[in-house]
C-alpha positions in Angstrom: 80.8 118.3 115.8 79.3 116.1 118.4 79.4 112.2 118.5 76.6 111.6 121.1 74.5 108.9 120.1 71.5 108.4 122.0 70.9 105.1 123.5 68.4 103.1 122.7 66.2 101.7 125.2 65.8 97.8 125.5 63.2 96.0 125.9 62.3 93.7 129.1 62.8 90.2 128.6 60.1 87.8 129.1 60.9 84.5 130.8 59.6 82.1 129.0 59.7 77.9 128.5 62.3 76.4 126.1 60.3 75.4 124.1 59.5 79.0 122.8 60.8 80.1 119.9 61.7 76.3 119.0 58.6 75.0 118.5 59.1 74.3 114.9 62.2 71.9 115.6 60.3 69.9 118.6 57.6 69.2 116.1 59.9 68.3 113.2 62.0 65.7 115.6 58.6 64.0 116.5 57.6 63.9 112.8 60.8 62.1 112.2 60.6 59.8 115.2 57.0 58.9 113.7 58.4 58.2 110.0 61.0 55.9 111.6 58.8 54.1 112.8 56.0 53.5 110.3 59.1 53.3 107.5 61.0 50.7 109.6 58.6 48.9 111.4 58.8 47.2 114.7 62.1 45.5 115.5 60.3 42.5 117.3 60.3 40.9 113.8 64.0 39.8 112.8 65.5 39.4 110.1 67.3 36.1 108.3 69.1 35.0 105.2 68.3 32.1 102.7 70.7 30.0 104.3 69.7 29.9 107.8 66.0 29.7 106.6 67.0 26.7 104.6 69.4 25.0 106.9 67.4 24.9 109.8 63.7 26.4 109.6 62.8 24.4 106.6 65.0 21.3 106.9 63.5 21.0 110.5 60.3 21.4 109.3 59.6 24.3 111.7 57.7 26.6 108.8 54.0 27.0 109.1 53.5 29.6 106.3 55.1 32.0 104.0 53.5 35.6 102.9 55.2 37.3 100.3 54.7 41.1 100.4 55.0 43.2 97.0 57.0 40.4 95.4 60.2 41.5 97.0 60.1 40.8 101.0 58.9 37.0 102.6 57.6 37.0 105.5 58.1 33.8 107.8 55.5 32.1 110.2 57.2 29.6 112.5 54.5 27.0 114.0 53.2 27.6 117.3 54.2 24.6 119.1 58.0 25.2 118.1 58.0 29.1 119.6 59.7 29.2 123.4 62.2 26.7 122.8 65.2 25.5 121.3 66.7 28.1 118.9 63.4 30.0 119.0 63.7 30.1 122.5 63.4 34.4 122.5 60.2 34.2 120.6 57.7 34.3 123.5 55.4 31.0 123.2 51.8 32.3 121.4 53.4 35.2 120.0 51.7 36.4 116.6 53.4 36.3 113.4 55.4 37.1 111.3 58.2 35.8 113.4 61.0 36.6 110.7 61.0 38.2 107.5 63.8 38.0 104.2 64.4 40.6 101.9 63.7 38.7 98.2 64.7 39.6 94.5 61.4 38.3 93.2 58.6 36.2 94.5 58.6 33.7 91.3 61.8 32.9 92.1 61.9 32.6 95.6 58.7 30.1 95.2 60.9 28.3 92.9 63.7 27.6 94.9 61.6 26.4 98.0 59.9 24.0 96.0 63.5 22.6 94.7 64.6 22.5 98.3 61.7 20.8 99.4 61.1 18.3 96.8 64.9 17.4 97.2 64.6 16.7 100.9 61.2 15.1 100.6 59.7 17.7 102.8 56.1 18.7 103.1 54.8 21.6 100.7 55.0 25.1 102.4 51.6 27.2 101.9 52.5 30.4 100.2 50.5 33.6 100.5 51.4 36.7 97.9 50.1 40.1 99.5 50.2 43.7 98.2 50.6 46.6 100.8 50.5 50.2 100.8 52.4 52.1 103.4 50.2 55.0 103.0 51.9 56.7 106.1 55.1 56.6 104.9 54.7 57.6 101.8 53.2 61.0 103.0 55.8 61.6 105.7 58.6 60.7 102.8 56.7 63.6 101.1 56.5 65.8 104.2 59.6 65.8 105.5 61.8 67.4 102.5 58.9 70.1 102.9 59.1 70.4 106.4 62.8 70.5 106.1 62.7 74.1 103.7 60.1 75.3 105.3 62.1 75.1 108.8 65.2 76.6 106.5 62.7 79.5 105.4 61.4 80.2 108.7 64.9 80.4 110.2 66.3 83.0 107.4 62.7 84.8 107.4 63.1 85.6 111.8 67.3 86.4 111.1 66.3 89.0 108.5 63.0 90.2 110.4 64.9 91.1 113.5 66.8 94.2 111.4 64.5 94.9 108.7 61.4 94.4 110.6 62.1 96.5 113.7 63.2 93.2 115.8 59.7 92.8 117.2 59.6 89.1 116.6 58.7 87.2 113.3 56.4 87.8 110.6 56.5 86.8 107.3 55.0 90.2 106.1 57.1 92.3 107.7 59.3 92.0 104.8 57.3 94.8 102.9 57.8 97.1 106.2 60.4 99.4 106.5 62.7 99.0 109.1 63.1 102.9 109.8 64.2 104.0 113.4 62.0 106.4 114.7 62.5 109.4 117.1 59.9 110.6 119.0 58.6 111.3 122.3 59.8 108.4 123.5 63.1 107.9 122.0 64.2 111.3 122.1 67.8 111.9 120.2 70.4 114.1 122.3 71.8 115.9 119.7 71.4 119.4 119.1 72.1 122.4 116.9 74.9 123.3 119.7 76.8 120.1 118.7 77.1 121.0 115.4 79.7 123.3 114.7 81.4 124.6 111.4 78.3 124.4 109.2 76.5 127.6 110.4 74.8 128.5 106.8 73.6 125.3 106.5 72.1 125.1 109.8 70.5 128.3 109.2 68.8 127.0 106.0 67.8 123.2 108.0 66.8 125.5 110.9 64.2 127.2 108.9 62.8 123.6 108.6 62.3 123.1 111.9 61.0 126.5 112.7 58.3 125.9 110.1 57.4 122.6 112.1 57.3 124.6 115.4 55.5 127.7 114.3 53.8 126.8 110.6 51.2 129.8 111.4 54.0 131.9 110.5 54.5 131.4 107.3 51.2 129.4 106.0 49.8 133.0 107.0 51.9 134.6 103.8 51.0 131.9 101.6 54.5 130.2 102.1 55.1 126.4 101.7 58.0 125.0 103.1 60.1 122.7 101.0 58.9 119.2 100.6 62.2 117.5 100.7 66.2 118.8 101.8 69.2 117.1 100.7 72.4 117.5 102.2 75.2 117.4 99.8 78.8 117.2 101.1 81.8 115.2 101.2 82.6 111.9 103.8 82.7 113.3 107.2 81.5 116.8 106.8 78.3 116.3 109.1 75.4 115.2 107.1 74.4 112.6 109.5 75.0 114.8 112.2 73.5 117.8 110.8 70.4 115.2 110.6 70.6 114.0 114.0 70.0 117.4 115.3 67.6 117.9 113.2 65.8 114.6 115.2 66.6 116.4 118.5 65.7 119.8 117.8 62.1 119.2 116.0 60.0 117.7 118.6 58.2 116.1 115.7 58.3 112.1 114.7 61.6 111.5 112.9 62.0 108.3 110.7 65.5 107.4 110.2 66.5 104.9 107.3 69.3 104.2 105.3 69.0 103.7 101.7 70.4 100.7 101.2 67.5 98.7 103.7 65.0 99.4 100.5 67.1 97.2 98.3 66.9 93.4 98.9 66.6 90.2 96.7 62.9 89.9 96.5 61.1 92.0 93.8 58.6 94.7 95.3 60.6 94.6 98.5 62.0 98.2 98.0 58.9 100.0 96.5 56.5 98.4 99.4 59.0 99.6 102.3 58.7 103.1 100.5 55.0 102.9 100.8 55.1 101.5 104.3 57.7 104.2 105.4 55.6 107.1 104.0 52.2 105.4 105.4 53.5 105.6 108.6 54.8 109.3 108.1 51.2 110.4 107.2 49.8 108.7 110.1 51.8 111.2 112.4 52.4 114.2 110.6 53.6 116.7 110.8 56.9 114.1 110.3 60.3 114.3 109.3 61.9 111.3 107.1 65.6 110.8 106.6 67.0 108.8 104.2 70.8 108.5 104.6 73.0 107.4 101.1 70.1 108.2 99.2 72.3 107.2 96.1 72.0 103.6 96.9 68.4 103.7 95.3 68.3 106.9 93.6 71.1 106.9 91.1 70.4 108.3 87.7 68.3 106.1 85.1 70.3 107.7 82.1 72.0 105.4 79.5 75.6 106.1 81.5 74.4 104.4 84.3 72.4 102.0 82.9 74.7 99.1 83.0 74.7 99.2 86.9 71.2 99.4 87.5 68.2 96.5 88.0 64.8 96.7 88.1 64.4 96.2 91.6 66.3 99.6 92.4 64.6 101.1 89.7 61.3 100.3 91.0 62.3 101.6 94.3 63.1 104.9 93.0 60.0 105.3 91.0 57.9 104.6 94.0 60.2 107.2 96.1 59.1 109.9 93.0 55.6 109.2 93.1 55.3 109.4 97.1 57.3 112.7 97.0 55.3 114.4 94.2 52.6 112.7 93.0 48.7 112.4 92.4 48.6 111.5 96.3 48.7 114.0 98.8 52.1 114.3 100.8 50.7 117.1 103.5 53.1 117.3 106.9 55.4 115.4 105.6 59.6 116.3 105.0 62.0 114.4 103.3 65.4 114.9 104.5 68.2 113.1 102.6 71.9 112.9 102.5 74.8 111.8 100.1 78.4 112.3 98.8 77.3 111.4 95.3 74.9 113.7 94.1 76.3 113.8 90.9 74.8 109.9 90.4 71.4 110.5 91.5 68.6 111.2 89.1 67.4 114.4 87.9 64.0 113.7 88.9 64.5 113.3 92.0 66.2 116.9 92.5 63.5 118.9 90.7 61.5 121.5 92.0 58.6 119.7 94.3 60.5 117.0 95.5 64.0 118.2 96.5 63.5 121.7 96.8 66.3 122.7 98.9 69.9 121.8 98.1 72.0 122.3 101.1 75.9 122.0 100.6 78.2 121.1 103.4 82.0 121.9 102.3 84.6 121.0 104.7 85.2 123.7 107.2 87.8 126.8 107.0 89.9 128.1 109.6 87.1 129.6 112.0 84.9 126.7 111.6 87.7 124.1 112.5 88.8 125.9 115.3 84.9 125.7 116.4 84.5 122.0 115.7 87.8 121.4 117.8 85.8 123.0 120.7 83.1 121.1 120.6 85.3 117.8 120.5 87.5 119.3 123.6 84.3 119.5 125.9 85.0 115.9 127.2 88.8 116.2 127.3 91.1 117.2 130.3 93.8 119.6 128.4 96.6 121.4 129.9 97.0 125.1 129.6 99.3 124.7 126.6 96.7 124.0 124.1 96.6 126.4 121.1 93.1 125.9 119.4 94.5 128.6 116.4 97.6 126.4 115.6 95.6 123.2 115.4 93.2 124.9 113.1 95.9 125.9 110.8 97.4 122.8 110.7 94.4 120.6 109.4 93.8 122.3 106.6 90.9 120.4 104.1 90.4 118.4 107.4 86.7 117.2 107.7 84.7 117.2 111.1 85.1 113.6 111.5 88.8 114.1 110.7 89.1 116.5 113.8 87.4 114.6 116.1 89.7 111.1 115.1 92.7 114.1 115.9 91.2 114.7 119.4 90.5 110.8 120.3 94.0 109.8 119.3 95.4 112.6 120.8 94.0 111.4 124.1 95.5 108.3 123.1 98.5 109.2 122.9 98.5 110.9 126.5 97.2 107.9 128.2 100.0 105.9 126.8 102.6 108.2 128.4 100.6 108.4 131.4 100.2 112.1 131.4 97.9 113.8 133.9 96.4 116.1 130.6 96.6 116.2 127.1 99.4 118.4 126.1 99.8 120.4 122.6 103.0 117.8 121.5 100.0 115.2 121.5 97.9 116.5 119.5 100.8 117.6 117.1 102.0 114.2 116.9 97.7 112.9 116.4 98.4 115.3 113.4 101.4 114.1 112.0 100.1 110.4 112.7 97.2 110.7 110.7 98.5 112.7 108.0 101.6 110.8 107.4 101.3 107.3 109.5 102.6 105.9 112.5 106.6 106.2 113.1 108.5 103.6 112.4 111.8 104.3 114.2 112.5 100.4 114.4 112.8 100.1 110.1 116.3 99.5 109.2 117.5 101.3 106.4 121.3 101.8 104.8 123.6 104.6 105.4 123.6 105.1 101.9 119.3 105.0 101.5 119.2 107.4 104.5 121.6 109.5 102.6 119.2 110.0 99.6 116.2 110.3 102.0 118.1 113.2 103.8 118.8 115.2 100.4 115.1 114.2 98.7 113.8 115.9 101.9 116.1 118.7 101.6 115.6 119.5 98.0 111.8 119.5 98.7 112.1 122.4 101.9 114.7 124.3 99.8 112.9 124.7 97.0 109.2 125.6 99.1 111.6 128.2 100.9 112.5 130.1 98.2 109.7 130.2 96.1 106.7 132.3 96.5 103.7 130.6 96.3 104.5 127.7 98.3 103.1 126.8 101.8 105.1 127.6 105.3 107.2 125.0 105.8 106.9 124.1 109.5 109.1 120.6 110.1 111.6 118.0 107.7 111.7 114.5 108.7 113.7 111.5 107.6 111.7 109.2 110.1 110.1 106.1 108.5 106.2 107.0 108.4 103.6 104.8 107.4 105.0 104.1 103.6 107.3 106.8 103.5 110.5 107.3 104.3 110.7 111.0 105.2 108.4 114.2 104.9 108.2 118.1 105.0 105.5 119.1 106.9 103.3 123.0 105.8 100.9 125.0 107.1 98.8 125.2 104.2 97.3 128.4 103.1 94.0 128.2 102.1 92.8 129.3 98.8 89.6 129.6 96.9 91.1 129.5 93.5 94.9 129.3 92.6 96.7 131.2 89.6 98.9 129.8 87.4 101.9 131.4 89.0 100.9 129.3 92.4 100.5 126.2 90.5 103.8 126.5 88.8 105.7 127.0 92.0 103.6 124.0 93.4 105.0 121.7 90.8 108.8 123.0 91.5 108.1 122.6 95.2 107.0 118.6 94.4 109.8 118.2 91.9 112.5 119.6 94.6 113.0 116.0 96.2 114.0 114.1 92.5 116.2 117.6 91.3 118.4 117.5 94.5 118.9 113.8 93.9 119.6 114.4 90.3 122.5 117.1 91.4 124.0 115.8 94.5 124.0 112.1 93.1 124.1 112.6 89.3 121.7 110.0 89.3 118.0 109.6 90.7 116.0 106.9 92.7 112.3 105.7 92.6 112.0 107.8 95.9 109.7 110.7 94.0 107.2 108.1 92.9 104.5 109.6 95.2 105.9 113.2 94.5 105.5 112.4 90.2 102.3 111.2 90.6 100.9 114.1 92.1 103.1 116.8 90.1 101.7 114.3 86.6 98.0 114.9 87.7 98.4 118.4 88.8 99.8 119.1 85.5 96.9 117.6 83.8 94.6 119.4 85.6 96.3 122.5 84.7 95.6 121.6 81.3 92.9 119.6 80.5 90.7 121.0 83.0 91.3 124.4 84.2 92.5 125.9 80.7 96.0 127.2 81.8 97.8 126.5 78.7 98.7 128.8 75.9 98.8 126.3 73.0 95.6 124.2 74.4 93.8 127.7 74.7 90.6 128.1 76.9 89.2 124.5 76.8 88.2 122.3 79.5 87.3 118.6 79.4 86.6 118.6 83.1 82.8 116.8 83.3 80.9 117.5 86.8 78.5 115.1 85.6 80.1 112.0 86.0 78.8 110.9 82.5 82.3 110.8 81.0 83.4 108.6 83.5 81.1 105.9 82.9 81.8 106.0 78.8 84.3 104.1 77.1 85.1 107.0 74.9 87.1 109.9 75.7 85.5 113.6 75.2 88.3 115.1 73.0 90.0 113.4 69.6 93.5 111.3 69.5 94.8 114.5 68.3 93.9 116.6 70.9 95.0 113.8 73.6 98.6 114.4 72.0 98.5 117.9 72.4 97.6 117.1 75.9 100.5 115.1 76.7 102.6 117.5 74.7 102.0 120.3 77.0 102.4 117.9 80.3 105.4 117.1 79.2 106.8 120.6 78.6 105.0 121.9 81.7 106.8 119.4 84.2 110.0 119.6 82.1 110.3 123.5 82.5 109.2 123.1 86.0 112.2 120.4 86.6 114.7 123.4 85.1 113.2 125.7 87.0 113.6 123.6 90.3 117.3 122.7 89.6 118.4 126.4 89.4 117.0 127.2 92.6 118.6 124.3 94.2 121.8 125.2 92.3 121.5 128.6 93.5 120.8 127.3 97.2 123.5 124.4 97.4 124.9 125.3 100.6 121.5 125.7 102.6 120.9 122.2 101.0 123.9 120.7 102.0 123.6 122.4 105.7 120.3 121.2 105.7 121.0 117.6 104.7 123.7 117.1 107.1 121.7 118.0 110.1 118.7 115.9 109.6 121.3 112.9 109.1 122.5 114.4 112.7 118.9 114.9 114.2 116.8 113.4 111.6 114.3 115.7 113.1 114.3 119.7 112.1 111.8 122.1 113.2 111.1 125.9 111.8 113.0 127.6 114.5 116.6 125.5 112.8 115.3 126.0 109.7 115.1 130.0 109.8 118.5 129.7 111.0 119.9 127.7 107.8 117.8 129.7 105.3 117.0 132.8 106.9 113.6 134.5 106.6 111.7 134.1 103.5 112.9 136.7 100.9 111.2 140.0 100.1 108.5 138.8 97.2 110.3 141.0 94.7 113.5 138.6 94.9 111.7 135.0 94.2 112.8 133.8 91.3 110.8 134.0 88.1 109.4 132.0 85.6 111.4 131.7 82.6 110.7 133.9 79.8 111.3 131.7 77.2 108.7 129.0 78.6 106.0 128.8 76.2 103.5 128.1 78.9 
């Protein structure tokens, strides 16, 4: 599967003035300066204190009159013949007052003090006038400034949000209800085609039928056929759902609207439903067209009781609007809705019914042949050596998705470049696979000799048991070089099975317990190094007993929940007595497998010892050396049998 993202055309930048885009900032600064002027007045009137006023102005009889404003401020007028000389030389002669001002606590108290001082000094009385003034501009601006600050903050937020949600074409507060879907049409063409999609042949056939209907509708309508209204792609992460949709955008030759499900959900009530309406309105205007909603589970979660605690009114209203647009009273001719999710079990049933998403396309992880095809697609831009074996690479990557394979190809190229190679060789791909599966080698990690010996026997135990059991995978390599969180690892060439029998399950349990059993036999004690093995064994045993009905005592009962409702419930689907039976059956299953594993190791202890010593010497042992130690894998009739006295 390719990874050719279309290049988004960039709009030419139009030169503008410095004020463009920031006009509201300049207006706000101007209002602040004006408010300063009106609120604080001119700086030409000087402030004074009572002591200076009393000892200089009053004592020298320089005060002509006093005006008390609003009972808290006294404006002082100096006699005209005193200005421009002495202590008033800084005040121009002939300047109209007030010349000084003074903040007072109370007009009556100020007048009493003034009268008391003039009487004591035998001075002429000074006329006092009371005025009540209102600074209308100051009061208005004091209300406007906070409001303008709030508006400015909202404008800034709306501009930032509007760039992503409304297509980034400038700010408009009404764009909140508009969808920000990316449109692929004649001017913006997706470069991905069905040739770039490998390993999904069955899914491509169904999707190509939708594309063919849009190109040649007469072939279907002449027979009375109707194209599905909706197509939903379901599959694990990395399976190629979004890539398939991009290929449809490149092949359909009709307007293609692409949007993520999370873009419908906002903190504002009603925005999601409004965007759904706007998206379908645009699609109808350009019909025939396709709408693609990626990760639809963000808005399409079930409205049942099990999921009620996780939902909210905004998401539910968005889902209701989507249901109405897809199949309501309104016509929706010429618009096909595609969606993708890896959590189909969480979607609402009303969304998946015929008439909305008529066609469900399941994308599974690729098999061997499909992985080989995917490798070929991702190897196109790489410079490869002649030693590359695609069949081997496909066999070494079971369970890998297309995204995983793309990562392997890129990692192999990085490894080859790091080693200054002129072409990517097979060993680079092998190391890339090892690194992705087990992690990066940590050769500098220091472990003691005793711990290294335990790891060597642990990995030898896995290798020995898996070699001499019939239904285990083919062993390829054993290593005690630390990788990631593990101190050692064994690599297998897994066989791909659609179903597993009980015997296959039991052999896999024994292979996983081989490391713990080897420690028990050799050192007569066990370590914490088998944590990951025990976790896998426990989960697999519970799966056998509770899901697949492979336990004779439990019988043909399965408590597997394909709907996911039990995961949201606080209660188990079985009683406490049944839970005890399950626990008992699991313990018996693991214990019998452990005893069988120890029997295999006792029978082949010489090979176990030889492999462990070789690992301590070389750290990595390949398949050829394993065959030298163990010999060819034995005939199936010679494999150790499951003990007859085993109840399970």
